[in-house]
C-alpha positions as CSV (number, residue, x, y, z in Angstrom):
1,M,34.6,-31.6,-46.5
2,R,31.0,-32.3,-46.5
3,T,31.2,-33.4,-42.7
4,S,33.2,-30.2,-41.9
5,S,30.7,-28.0,-43.6
6,R,27.9,-29.6,-41.7
7,L,29.8,-29.1,-38.5
8,I,30.3,-25.4,-39.4
9,A,26.6,-25.2,-40.2
10,L,25.5,-26.8,-37.0
11,G,27.7,-24.5,-35.0
12,T,26.3,-21.5,-36.7
13,L,22.7,-22.7,-36.0
14,I,23.5,-23.2,-32.5
15,L,25.0,-19.7,-32.1
16,I,21.8,-18.3,-33.9
17,L,19.5,-20.2,-31.5
18,G,21.5,-19.1,-28.6
19,A,21.2,-15.5,-29.6
20,C,17.5,-15.9,-29.9
21,A,17.3,-17.5,-26.6
22,D,19.1,-14.5,-25.1
23,T,16.6,-12.2,-26.9
24,G,13.8,-14.2,-25.5
25,D,15.1,-13.8,-22.0
26,A,15.5,-10.1,-22.5
27,E,11.9,-9.9,-23.9
28,G,10.3,-12.4,-21.5
29,E,7.6,-11.9,-19.1
30,L,7.5,-9.2,-16.4
31,I,7.4,-10.7,-13.0
32,V,5.6,-8.6,-10.4
33,Y,5.7,-9.3,-6.7
34,S,2.4,-7.8,-5.7
35,G,1.3,-7.3,-1.9
36,R,-1.9,-5.9,-3.5
37,G,-4.8,-8.3,-3.5
38,E,-5.6,-10.1,-6.7
39,E,-9.2,-9.2,-6.6
40,L,-8.3,-5.6,-6.4
41,V,-5.5,-5.2,-9.0
42,Q,-5.7,-8.2,-11.5
43,P,-8.1,-6.5,-13.7
44,L,-5.8,-3.5,-14.0
45,I,-2.8,-5.8,-14.6
46,D,-4.8,-7.6,-17.4
47,Q,-5.5,-4.2,-18.9
48,F,-1.7,-3.4,-19.0
49,R,-1.0,-6.6,-20.6
50,E,-3.7,-6.1,-23.2
51,E,-2.5,-2.5,-24.0
52,S,1.2,-3.0,-23.8
53,G,1.5,-6.6,-25.2
54,I,3.8,-7.2,-22.3
55,D,3.3,-10.6,-20.6
56,V,3.1,-10.4,-16.9
57,E,3.4,-13.0,-14.2
58,V,2.1,-11.9,-10.9
59,R,3.1,-13.5,-7.6
60,Y,0.6,-12.5,-4.8
61,G,1.2,-12.4,-1.1
62,E,1.2,-10.1,1.9
63,S,3.6,-7.0,1.5
64,P,5.6,-7.8,4.5
65,E,6.1,-11.5,3.5
66,L,7.0,-10.5,-0.1
67,A,9.4,-7.9,1.2
68,A,11.1,-10.7,3.4
69,T,11.2,-12.9,0.4
70,L,13.0,-10.3,-1.8
71,L,15.5,-9.7,1.1
72,E,16.2,-13.5,1.3
73,E,16.5,-13.9,-2.6
74,G,18.7,-10.9,-2.8
75,E,20.4,-10.8,-6.3
76,N,18.8,-14.1,-7.3
77,T,15.3,-12.8,-7.1
78,A,13.2,-13.4,-10.2
79,A,11.1,-10.2,-9.4
80,D,11.3,-7.4,-11.6
81,V,8.7,-5.1,-9.8
82,F,7.5,-4.7,-6.2
83,Y,4.1,-3.6,-5.9
84,A,3.2,-3.1,-2.2
85,Q,0.3,-2.3,-0.1
86,D,2.4,0.2,2.2
87,P,5.3,2.3,2.2
88,A,7.0,0.5,5.1
89,S,7.2,-2.8,3.0
90,L,8.7,-0.8,0.2
91,G,11.2,1.0,2.4
92,S,12.4,-2.5,4.0
93,V,13.9,-3.3,0.4
94,A,14.7,0.2,-0.8
95,G,18.3,-1.0,-1.1
96,M,17.2,-3.5,-3.7
97,L,15.2,-0.9,-5.7
98,T,16.6,1.4,-8.6
99,A,16.2,5.0,-8.5
100,L,13.2,6.0,-10.8
101,P,13.5,8.9,-13.4
102,S,12.3,12.4,-12.6
103,E,9.7,12.2,-15.3
104,I,8.0,9.5,-13.1
105,T,8.5,11.2,-9.7
106,D,7.6,14.6,-10.6
107,Q,4.0,13.4,-11.1
108,V,3.4,12.8,-7.5
109,D,3.5,14.8,-4.4
110,P,6.9,14.3,-2.8
111,R,5.2,13.3,0.5
112,F,4.0,10.1,-1.2
113,A,7.3,9.0,-2.6
114,D,10.7,7.8,-1.4
115,R,13.1,10.4,-0.4
116,D,15.7,8.8,-2.8
117,S,13.3,8.0,-5.6
118,R,13.4,4.4,-5.0
119,W,9.7,3.9,-4.9
120,I,6.5,6.0,-5.6
121,G,3.1,6.0,-4.4
122,T,0.3,4.9,-6.7
123,S,-2.7,5.5,-4.8
124,G,-3.7,7.0,-1.3
125,R,-5.4,5.4,1.7
126,V,-6.3,7.7,4.5
127,R,-6.6,6.6,8.2
128,T,-10.0,7.6,9.4
129,F,-12.5,7.2,12.1
130,I,-15.5,5.1,11.1
131,Y,-18.6,5.8,13.2
132,N,-22.2,4.6,13.4
133,T,-24.3,7.5,12.2
134,G,-27.0,6.8,14.9
135,T,-24.3,7.4,17.7
136,D,-24.7,10.7,19.8
137,I,-21.1,10.6,21.0
138,E,-19.0,13.6,20.0
139,L,-16.5,12.6,17.2
140,P,-12.8,13.0,17.9
141,Q,-11.1,16.3,16.9
142,T,-7.7,14.6,17.4
143,I,-6.3,11.1,17.6
144,D,-6.1,11.6,21.2
145,D,-9.8,12.0,21.8
146,V,-10.3,8.2,20.8
147,T,-8.8,7.4,24.2
148,D,-11.3,9.5,26.2
149,P,-13.2,7.3,28.6
150,R,-16.6,8.2,26.6
151,W,-15.3,5.6,24.1
152,A,-14.6,2.9,26.6
153,G,-16.1,-0.4,25.4
154,H,-17.4,1.3,22.2
155,L,-14.4,1.3,19.9
156,G,-12.9,-1.3,17.5
157,V,-9.3,-1.7,16.6
158,A,-7.2,-4.2,14.6
159,P,-3.9,-4.1,16.5
160,T,-2.2,-6.8,14.3
161,N,-3.2,-5.3,11.1
162,G,-0.3,-3.8,9.0
163,S,-2.2,-0.6,8.5
164,F,-2.5,-0.1,12.2
165,L,1.1,-0.9,13.0
166,A,2.2,1.5,10.2
167,F,0.0,4.2,11.9
168,V,1.7,3.4,15.2
169,A,5.1,3.8,13.4
170,A,4.1,7.0,12.0
171,M,3.1,8.1,15.5
172,I,6.5,7.2,16.9
173,S,8.1,9.2,14.1
174,E,5.8,12.2,14.9
175,R,5.8,12.1,18.7
176,G,8.5,9.8,19.9
177,E,8.4,6.4,21.5
178,E,7.4,7.4,25.0
179,A,4.5,9.6,23.9
180,T,3.1,6.8,21.6
181,L,3.5,4.3,24.4
182,E,1.5,6.5,26.6
183,W,-1.2,6.8,23.8
184,L,-1.3,2.9,23.3
185,R,-1.7,2.4,27.1
186,A,-4.7,4.8,27.2
187,L,-6.2,3.2,24.2
188,A,-5.9,-0.2,25.8
189,G,-7.5,1.3,29.0
190,N,-10.7,1.9,27.1
191,D,-11.0,-1.8,26.5
192,P,-11.4,-1.7,22.7
193,T,-12.8,-4.7,20.9
194,D,-10.0,-6.3,18.7
195,Y,-10.7,-7.4,15.2
196,P,-8.5,-9.1,12.7
197,G,-8.7,-6.3,10.2
198,N,-10.5,-3.2,8.8
199,S,-13.4,-4.8,7.1
200,P,-14.9,-6.4,10.4
201,I,-14.6,-3.2,12.2
202,V,-16.6,-1.3,9.5
203,A,-19.2,-4.1,9.4
204,A,-19.5,-4.1,13.2
205,T,-19.9,-0.3,13.1
206,D,-22.6,-0.5,10.6
207,A,-24.4,-3.3,12.5
208,G,-24.3,-1.1,15.7
209,E,-22.3,-3.7,17.6
210,I,-19.7,-0.8,18.3
211,Q,-19.8,2.9,17.9
212,G,-16.6,3.6,16.0
213,G,-13.3,2.3,15.0
214,L,-9.9,3.2,13.5
215,V,-9.6,2.1,9.9
216,N,-8.6,3.2,6.4
217,H,-11.1,5.2,4.5
218,Y,-12.1,3.0,1.6
219,Y,-13.6,0.0,3.5
220,V,-17.0,1.6,4.1
221,H,-17.1,2.3,0.3
222,R,-16.5,-1.2,-0.6
223,L,-19.3,-2.4,2.0
224,R,-21.6,0.0,0.3
225,A,-20.7,-1.4,-3.1
226,E,-21.9,-4.8,-1.7
227,G,-25.2,-3.1,-0.6
228,A,-24.6,-2.5,3.0
229,G,-22.9,0.4,5.0
230,E,-25.8,2.8,5.2
231,N,-25.3,3.2,8.9
232,A,-21.5,3.9,8.9
233,E,-19.6,7.0,7.8
234,N,-15.9,8.2,7.6
235,W,-14.9,10.9,9.9
236,F,-11.6,12.5,8.8
237,I,-10.1,13.7,11.9
238,P,-9.4,17.4,11.5
239,A,-6.4,18.0,13.7
240,G,-3.7,17.2,11.1
241,D,-2.2,14.4,13.2
242,V,-1.6,10.7,12.5
243,G,-5.3,10.1,12.9
244,S,-5.5,11.3,9.2
245,L,-2.3,9.8,8.0
246,V,-2.2,9.3,4.2
247,M,-0.6,5.8,3.5
248,P,0.1,5.3,-0.2
249,A,0.4,1.9,-2.0
250,G,3.4,2.1,-4.0
251,V,5.7,0.5,-6.6
252,G,9.4,0.0,-7.2
253,I,11.7,-1.6,-9.8
254,I,14.2,-4.1,-8.7
255,E,17.7,-3.0,-9.4
256,G,19.3,-5.2,-12.0
257,T,16.1,-6.3,-13.6
258,D,16.6,-7.7,-17.1
259,Q,13.3,-6.1,-18.0
260,P,14.0,-2.4,-17.2
261,D,11.8,-1.1,-20.1
262,A,8.8,-3.2,-19.3
263,A,9.0,-2.6,-15.6
264,Q,9.2,1.3,-16.4
265,Q,6.1,0.9,-18.5
266,F,4.2,-0.9,-15.8
267,V,5.0,1.9,-13.2
268,E,4.1,4.6,-15.7
269,F,0.9,2.8,-16.4
270,L,-0.1,2.7,-12.6
271,L,0.3,6.6,-12.8
272,S,-1.7,7.0,-15.9
273,N,-5.3,8.6,-16.0
274,E,-7.0,5.3,-16.7
275,A,-5.3,3.5,-13.8
276,Q,-5.8,6.4,-11.4
277,E,-9.6,6.5,-12.4
278,Y,-9.7,2.7,-11.8
279,F,-8.3,3.3,-8.3
280,A,-10.9,6.1,-7.6
281,T,-14.0,4.2,-8.9
282,E,-13.2,0.6,-8.3
283,T,-11.0,0.3,-5.2
284,F,-12.1,3.7,-3.8
285,E,-8.6,4.9,-3.1
286,F,-7.3,8.5,-3.7
287,P,-5.7,9.2,-7.0
288,V,-2.1,10.6,-6.6
289,I,-1.8,12.5,-9.7
290,E,-3.5,15.9,-10.5
291,G,-6.7,16.1,-12.6
292,V,-8.3,12.7,-11.5
293,P,-11.0,13.3,-9.1
294,P,-11.6,10.9,-6.1
295,A,-14.7,8.7,-5.8
296,E,-18.0,10.4,-5.1
297,G,-18.4,11.5,-1.6
298,L,-14.8,11.7,-0.9
299,P,-12.9,15.1,-0.5
300,A,-9.9,15.7,-2.6
301,L,-6.6,14.5,-1.1
302,S,-5.3,18.1,-0.8
303,E,-8.3,18.9,1.4
304,I,-7.4,16.4,4.0
305,D,-5.2,17.9,6.9
306,S,-2.8,15.0,7.1
307,P,0.7,15.2,8.8
308,D,3.9,15.5,6.8
309,I,5.5,12.1,8.0
310,D,8.7,10.9,6.3
311,L,7.3,7.7,4.8
312,S,10.7,6.4,3.9
313,G,11.6,5.9,7.5
314,L,8.6,3.9,8.6
315,A,10.4,0.7,7.9
316,D,12.9,1.2,10.6
317,L,10.0,1.9,13.2
318,L,7.8,-1.1,12.4
319,D,9.6,-3.4,15.0
320,D,9.3,-0.8,17.6
321,A,5.6,-0.3,16.8
322,T,5.0,-4.0,17.1
323,R,6.7,-4.3,20.4
324,L,4.8,-1.2,21.9
325,V,1.5,-2.6,20.7
326,T,2.3,-6.1,22.3
327,E,3.7,-4.3,25.5
328,T,0.5,-2.5,26.1
329,G,-1.7,-5.7,25.9
330,L,-3.5,-4.7,22.7
331,V,-2.3,-8.0,21.2
């Protein structure tokens, strides 16, 4: 009888421990795949961890690479949240994301969210024309003006950069493939200087090595935070075309996550006033919720004449954008 009792007790203990293990899994760490750089967002994630008590593991990488990883992992992915640099990367995995509730999506302008509520923008980055303030060349009034011969040899571009390719994809969406190809050929005909990314374009403009370039707005503000950038300034192209495209960073929750509550808390935190103020003052991006002003010296996002592009469809056009950029010899 004593042996039988011990066996029953042991079996009961195993069941209890098993239940505790299941509970631990359900309340385990939140795993975030982040295409946003560690130096930019880790302080914010640390703040979320401290305030929520939720343990967070972040796996950093480039947004397109992480999107490809998610597609490869499929239902076996460990990720609970995908926090991406651009809507195209989010759109490429939209089928793996769960629909967000209206109390989240209603906080942001529908232009900056997925049409099916699979992801939502968390901060805005605007395409802009950076120029050297000592130049006497007339600034572009439309994106077509940057192909004018007056810019020949004076312009910087980053043709392999994800933001530039997303910009080209948006142009395809707005104008069609043939017109976009014509624009790229005209740009290539001006013999622009190629750079690996936006930061060196802004630095070269500030140094007077080139007179202008196509970048995202916040790079000059980051350069100024480092004590430089006094000779460079953003010009928001006023025509309302893709030259002033708003490209939000965004976030989505993986469908089937075993951390749905923690994942939703993370998304809600990114849209909180404190997180939006962080984006404005620390990363110099545009807040996407009402009531939080942008960084000093920047206009309100609503004041920028940007095109109404279906960001949900950009993922389907990235391959075409890459092909056209390559075909025109920019790469």
